[in-house]
N, C-alpha and C positions, 0 to 999 in steps of 0.2 A: 404195630402201634406202640408208642412209648407210654409211660405211666400217665401222663396227663391226658392223652387222647383216650386211653382206657377209661379214665375217670370220667371225662366229658361225654363220651358215647354211650358207655354202659351203666355208669353208676350215678351220675348227675340225674338222669330221668327219675331214678328211684327217690331222689330227695324233693322233687317237685311237689309244691304244697306245704312244705316244711319250712317256714320262715327262718328259723334258727339255724338251718343247715347253711344258709348263705350260698346255695347253689353249688355246694363243694367247691368253691372257687377260693376259700379261705383255709387256714390251717387249724381251725377249731370251729365248734359249733356253740351256739348260744342256746340255753334253756332258761325260762323264766323261773325265778326263785322267789323266796319270800321277802317280804319287808323292802320292796323296791331294789331288789339284787337279781341278777342274772349269773347262772353257771355257765362257765366256759369249759368246754369239754373238748380234749385233744388227745390223739393217739399216734405213737410212733413205735416202729419196730427197728431192731437192730439184728443184723444176721452176720455170723463168722464169715470172714473172707470178703464181706462187702463193707460193713460199717466199722468193723475192727479187725485185727489180726487174730487168728485162733489161739496163738500163744500169748496175747495180752494177759496181764494180771486180772484174775477173776475179780477182785475188788473194784478194780478201776472200769472193768466192763460194766458191772453193776452201777457204778456212779455215773458213768456215761449215759447210760440208759435213763436214770433219773434226771439227768440235767438236759438232755435233749428235749425232754416233755416239759420241764420247767421253763425251758427257754421259749417254748411255743406260748406257754401262759404269760410270760414276761412280755412278749411281742403284743399281747392283747391287752396289756395294762392290768392283769388279773392278779390276785392274791391266792398263791397256791393253797389247797385245802387237803386233798387226798389223792392217792393214786392205787390203782388196780394192776396187777401184773399177770401176764400169761407167759409161760416159759416152755420150750421144747428142748429138753436135755438129751443129747446123745449118750450112748451107753457107756462111752469111755470118761464121762465126768465122774470124778472121784469125790468121796465125802469131803476130803481136805479142800478140794476146789469149791464145792457148794457152801462150805462153811465161810470161805473166804468171800465168796459172792454175796452171802447173806450179810456178812459183816460190812461190805461196801454199801449194800442197799440200806443198812440201818444207818450208817454214818450220814448219807446224804439225805436220807428222809428227815433225820434229825436237823441237819443243816438248813433244809428249806421248810421245816415246819409242816411236813405232810405225813399223814398216816397211811399205811398199806390196809386197804379196807377189803380186798377180795382179789379174786383172779382164778388162774387155772394152772396146772402143772402136768404136762404129758412127757413120755418117752418118744424119741424120734431116732431113726437111722442117721440123721444129720442132714444139715450142719446144725449147730447150736443157734437156736433162734428165740429171741427175747422180744415181747411186745408189752407197752405200758399204755395205759389210759390215765390221764392227768385231769383233776378236776379243780377248777379255780372259781373265784367269784369276783364280780365287778357290779359297780352301780349300774341300774338299768339304763341301757343306751350310752353308756361310756366306753365300750370295748373299742380298741383302736383296730379298725379292720382293713383289710387290703384294698378295698374298693373305694376308698375316700381320697385318693390322690387327686389333685386338680392342677391345671395348668398354672404356673407361676409359683407353686410351692417348691421350697428348698428341699434337697435330698440330703438326709444325714445318716451317718453310721456311728455306732459306738465302738470303742477299742481299736483294734488294728485288724487288717484284712490280709489274708494269704498265709498266715501262720501254720494253719492246720495242714494245708496240702504239702507244706515243707516238712511238718512233723511226720507225716505219713511216709515221705521219703526216708527220713532218718529211722522211723520204725522198721522200714523194709531193708535197711542197711545201704540205702542209696544216698548217702549224705550229700547234700549240696556242697560246693566248694566254699572254702572261706569261713567255715564254722569252727569255734572252739567247743570245748566240753559244755560251758555254761549255755552256750546259744543252742546246742543240739538238745540240752535238757529242756530248755524253755520251749522250743518248738515241739519236742515230742509231748510235753505236758499239754500244750495247747491242743494237739490232736486227741490225746487219750482222755484229757479231763477238761472240757470246755467250761467256761464261766458264764452261766445264764445270767443275765442282767435283770433279775427279778425286781430289785428295788427300784433301779432307773425306770424299768418299764411302768411300774405303777405310778411314779412321779411324773411321767410324761402324759398321762391322762389329761385331756384339755389342751395340750400343747401339741402333742403329735395327732396329725389328721388322718394318716394312714400308716400301717406299720405291719412288719412280719419279722421273723429272725432268719438269719442267712445260714442256710443248711447245704444248699446245693451250689453255691457260688454267688458272689455278689452280684454279677451281671444278670445271670440266669435267674435269680429270685426277684430282682428289680423287674425284669420282663414279665414275671407273673404278676407283681403288683400293677404295672401298667396295663396288662391286658384286663386284669379284674376292674381297673378304673377307667378303661377306655381312653388312656392317655399314652404320652411318650416320655422319654427322659433323655437328657444329655448329662454325661459324667465326665468330669475333668480328671483325667488319670493322674496328673500331678498332684492332686488334692487327696487322693485316697490314702489314709493313713497306715503306714507300714512300721512294724517294729524294727528296732535296731538290728536283730538277728536276720529278719527278712531281707533287710537292705544289704547286709554283709553277703548274703548268698548271691546277688546279682542275677537273680532270676527274672526272667522276661515278665514284665507287668502283666501281660495277658494271662499268664499262668496263675498269677495271684488274685486276678480279678474274677477268674472262673472256677478256682478251686473250691471244693466243698468244705463243711464241718467247722466253719469259723463260729457259728452260733453267736454272732453279735447281732445287735438290732440294727434294723433298716427301716427308716421311717421319714415321712414328709412333714413339713410344718410350714406356717406362713412366715415370710422373710422377717416380719416385725418381731418374731418371738425368738429371734437367734439369741439374745442376751439371757433370756430366761431358760433356754435350753443349755446353753453353756453352763449357767449357774447349777442347774440340776445334776449335770455331769460331774461338776466339781463336788457337789453335796455328796455324791456317792463314790467319788474317786475313780470315775470313768471317764476316758477321753470321749469327746463327741465332736464330730467333724462334718462340716457342709462339704459335700462332694460334687454337687451339681444342682440340676433343677427339673421340675416336671415341665412338659411341653405339651402343646395340642398335636404335633406331628407325631404319629405313631410310631413304635420301635424304640429300642434303646441305642443311643450312640455314645462311643466313648472316644473323646478328643484329647489330643495333647496339649502342651502349652501354647501352641501356636494356632490351636483351632483345628488341626488335621485330624482325620479320623484314625484310630488305632485299630489295627487288624487283631481279631480275637480268636477266631475259629469257633468251636463249640461253646456256647455260652455257660454251660454248667452241667452238673451231672444228671443223667437220666436214667432210671432203670429200663430195661428192655432194649436201650439204645446203643449199647455197646461202648458207653463212655464210662468205664468203670473207675472207681476211686483208685 
């Protein structure tokens, strides 16, 4: 079983009867809060050798941990409030490394306006394992859920797609061809230090109908959204936004559409709201691009400019499935 089969078969039954758990089909849970608000609760873990390279700088590892959690809150349209941290440190972690890790944690907690309010610290024989729970807040009933996509909706993404998978190649010393030093630095930064779209996510409340962030690959995550909403999708490959650095690499579009760690927003909206969505992107200095549409026919199809299917292979990263980052 891969991670999603494990969740569906073994863990989702434990959530039965808890409305805010959303059947464990979303990337957050909702808990009723005071004064017409709901708490949005999410958790993400990072493991050395899976989500980051063991020799990545300690401060950037800490900041990535904060940012992947803030990204989940952004996808729900939530305002970040606080985080809890659980860490498993191997014996070879030095005091200098820990100080640098704490400095990175402090920097991004301040950047995103969250307080560290608890957690746990333990020793492990390895590997380095980090987990964070993030708390955010939305007006009751306003959270942007995966399950609200409907046939006829436009599909949108923020930013550019595929940079992080290319950045991972750079981090491993397997630089794609055609890159200068500036492009390598840009792509490496996109992998090590994603930019959660917290402000844009809040601004999309009322405009975005369904939403999530892209962590396991654009097409794979869109497939999760479609299953949660019982719909299908068509993506026009030529409309997917790519950075200049990604275009210079000449990588196959399939690799960029299915690579993980972009942490951009993926959302649907009514066609009539296109101008308002573009304006919100401009307000926050973030590109937003329509890349396709939601359909009644189940499954996700990717087509080229002539409407012919684009072959993709595995749709995205899956733990336990042998499709490692």
